[in-house]
N, C-alpha and C positions, 0 to 999 in steps of 0.2 A: 500604554497607560494612558489611554485617554481616561475623560474626566472633563469637569467645567472647570476655564480659567476664566479669570474674571481681568479684564484691559482697560486701563484707565487712559482717555486718550485717543480712543480708537481710532479716530479717522487721520491720525497723524502719519507723515511718511514712515516712521519706522512702525507705527504702530500698524499701521493696511497690513504690512507684509506680513505681521506677526499674526493677527488677526486670520487673513489668508492660510498661512501654514499651521499655524493650529487647528483649522477645519478641514485642510488635507489629510491632518494625522489622523482626525475623527473628535478631535477633542469639539464641543460645545462653549462655545464663548459668548460672554456678556461682557457688552463694553460701554464705558462711561462717554457719552457726546454732551453737545454745548447746548445740542438743538434737534427737536426732531426731524426736519430734513435732514441734516447731516446724518443723525440713525437711520433714515430710512434709503439715503445714496448709499451708504455701505452695506448695509441690509440686501440691497438690490444687487448689490457686485459677488456677496458671499452665500447669499443664501439661507435659510431656516435654522441653519444652525446657531445662528448671530442673533441675538437680541441685543435690544441697549436700556440705558438707563439716563435720563438726563441730568449733567451736576453744570451749572454754569457757570459757577465762580468756585474753583478748586481750592481757593484761599478762603473760604468763608468758613466759621468754625461748625465741624460738623457735616460739611461738604458728600463725604462721601456715606454716610450712616443709613439712610434709608437704602441707599441702591443695595449693599451689602447685607442688610439685614434682610431683603426682600429674595436672597439669594442662596439660602444655605446651602443648597449644590457645589460651591464653587469652593477648591480647596486650594487654587492659586490665583493668588494678586501679582499681574504686571502692571508696576504704576509707572506708567512711560507718559502722563499729561504733564509738560510743564515747559513755559514759553522758552522758544531759540528763537530768538530775531535782533537784529540790529539798528532795529529802527527806534529804539525806545528814547525817551526824551526825559522820562522821570527814572532812571535803571534801579531806582529803589522799590518803587510803589509799580512800576509793569514789570521786572526783573526777579530781584532779587526777593519781596515778601512774599508773590505768587507762587514760587520755587520750594520755599522753607515752609510756608503755610502749607502747602498744598501737599509736601510730602509730610509735616506731621499730620495733619487731617487724614492722608489715608492707610497712616501705621497705625493711628489712633481707634478708627472705624475699624480696621482689621479686627486688632485686640479686643476692642468691646463687643461689636455686632459679628464677629466673623470668627469664632473662637476653633472651627474643625479648618480654618485655613493651616498649611502647615508649612508653606513656601512664599515670601515674596521676592519678589526683583526688583531694581528699581533702575530706571536708564537714568546713569548719568550722564559724562562726559571724562572727554582730555580734558576738559577746561577745568576739571575738578583734580585733574593730575599733575599736569604740567606749570611750574611757574612761569611767569612769562618772562622773569629776568634767565630763567635758564634754556628758556624755548629756541633762541638765539644764541648758543654756549654751545659748541660743536665738541667740547670735551667734557662735555657732561651726558649724564646718561639717563632715560626716565623708564623705569618701572613699575609695576603693580604698587609698589609700595612708597610711589612719590606723591606728595601732595602739592596741592597750591595753597600757599597760605598769604593769601592775599585779607587783607582788613575791606570789613564793611565799609569805611570812610573813603577808599580807594576803589571798591567794588562800585562806589556812588559816582562815580568820576564821567564814566560816559559808557555809552550803551553797549562797550565791547567789553570792558570791564565788568559792568555789569550783569553780562550774560558769561563768564565766566566766572564772576563772585555765587552768583544763581546758583552754581551748577555745586561749586567747594562746598558752600555751606549747605543746601538741600545735602547732600551727602553725610556731611558730618553729623546733622540732626538723625540723618538715620541710623548712624553707626550708634550715636548717642541714646538714643530712644531705643534701642534692644539691649544696650547693654544698663540702662537704668531700668525701665518697666519689665524686662523678662520677658516678654510676650509667648505665644506658644506656636511660633512661626521662628525659620530662620531667614534669614535676609541674606541675598546676593547681588551685587550691584555689576552693572554694563558701563564699562566708557569708553564709548567709541568715539575716535577722532573723525574728521570730515567724512560724513556717509555719501557716498554719491552710488547710483544705480539706478536704472529705471523707478516710473512708479509700479505701485502693484495690480493698478488698471489705467486703463488707456482714457477712460474720462477723468483722470487726474493730471493730466495735460492741459497748464493752462499758460497764459500770456506770461504770467509771472510762476517761478512755480518755490519748493521751500527754498528754505535758505541755504541750503550745502549743493542742493543739484542746481540752482540757479548757477553757480559760479558756470557749471558746463556750459548752460545756458546760454549763459551771457557773452560767452565767446562765439556764441552763431549770431549773436545780435549785431558784432562786433562786424566793422567794415575791412576791406582787405588792408590799409593803409594806416588804420588804426594802431597804437601801441597796446600789447597784451599787457593785462593788469599785474602788477605786482605780487601776484600772491601767489603763496606757498604752502606746505603743513605737510600733513601727512593722512591717507586715506585708508578707507575701508570700503567694501559691497553694501547695503541696504540687504542685502538677503543673507548674506554674513551674520549680521550683526541679528537677523530675528530669528536666525537658526541658532544664536549663542543664548538669545533669551530663552529659549525652549528648553536646550540645553544645561543651561541653570537651573532648573527646577528639576529636571529629569535625570540628574548626575546627582546623588548625592554627596559626591567629592568635589562639587564646584559650590557648595554651600559656604556660608561665609568668606566667600571670597571676591577681590573686584576684579572683572575681566576688563582688561584694557585690549581695546579691538584694535588693532594698527598692523596694514598689510605692507608697509612702507612709506616713504618720503616722495612729492612731487612738485613741481610748480606749475606756474599759468605754461610753461613753455612743452611739458613734456604731452598735457594736454592737448594742445594745439598742434603737434607735433603728431599723436595719434589721429587725430580727427584729419589733416594731412593729405595723411599717410593713407588708411585706412577707408577713407569717404572722400577720395581725390576725387572720383569721378561728379560727386555731388557738392562737394563742398569745396574745391579748387577753384584758387582765386575770388571766391568769396569771403573768405575771413582771413583773418591775420596768420601770417607765418613764423615772424618776429625771428629770432634765431636758432635754427634746428638744431638738437642735441644742446643747449648748453642749459636745461632742466639739469642737471647733477652738480656742476660748480652751483647754482643756485640752493640747491638742498645741503650741499657737504656743509655750509654754515648753519645748520641746524643742531640740533641736540639728538642723540643718539637716542632709541627708540631700541629696550627689549623687553618682548612682552611673551619670550618662549615657554616662561611658565602658563600663561593664559593659550599657545598654541597646542600647549602639550596635553593641556588638561581637555579643552576642547575636542584634539585630535580628528580637527580636518583642516582641510586645504583651504585659504581664505583666494576669493577671487583677484586675481592681476587687474593693475590701473588700467591696462587696454582694453580686458574683458568691463570691467565697469563703465568706462567711459565710454567703449564703442556701444553697450547694450542702453546705457543712458539717452545717448544721441540717435540711435538709431528707432528707438519706440516716439521720440520727438517727431523726425522726419514722416516716420509712419501716418502718425498723427495728425501732423498738419501739410504733409504731401510735398515735405521740401521747406526749404526756409524762404 
């Protein structure tokens, strides 16, 4: 089903995997990037089936208009561009408004300037699904139908709430746009939990990685006598997230669906256990050990996640925690020549 796909935010962690996989499957890709430097770096990695357009600020009115006007060959749009970090000092300005305005700008541009586009897939997040108070309720079950109904005011409180709110409000804006504007395209949403896994290219290995991968990288930076971070949640491998984005437009039955991407719970201890077992020869005695085997006790206090509907619809097996952690760390070790 090869054709041309537009990927916004093409140099992001997830987006680079999507671009790479699309090209491997025979698609041509047009990506939006914030600078020529970023565009050229990605083009160097993926080749001539990738071209790019500069979109410096996704929340600027009409941000995507020219990029889509110039590419009438594009029939699918994957909107992955949205801020993801917990360092915001002004959550409304840095997270909420860019996410909502960026999503609206992308959808308006498709509706007005790319009527040939049949499917739009948006990268949302588990943050748009899980209510914060229910995430720590082991009697509660989170599904594709669940919503994080955080208020705008509460979302402005801090960077973490701002990120969670940005995803919820942006996704709601997307569904509302389709409902009221009735465009030519159908919409699907991908809602991943914490996304682990290797970078799409070794050149992306830096001192500090993207937000989710940095959690694993951070354990490698800790001294053996340090306490493990009290970090817990749910995980999915980036390569599975990439595959889901592509299937979301290739499989007609996934139209108008929310795909909840998760393959189980984890705690920092689970990650440390994998590292201290699988990389014993390299990392033994160099990173924290914690309390081996105590991870399940931590995660048993979290809400249950039932995404059986998504798994059945996608029809492929997700990577295990051991594989996604091992592949993440092996790449870091290979590129850095150890820790």
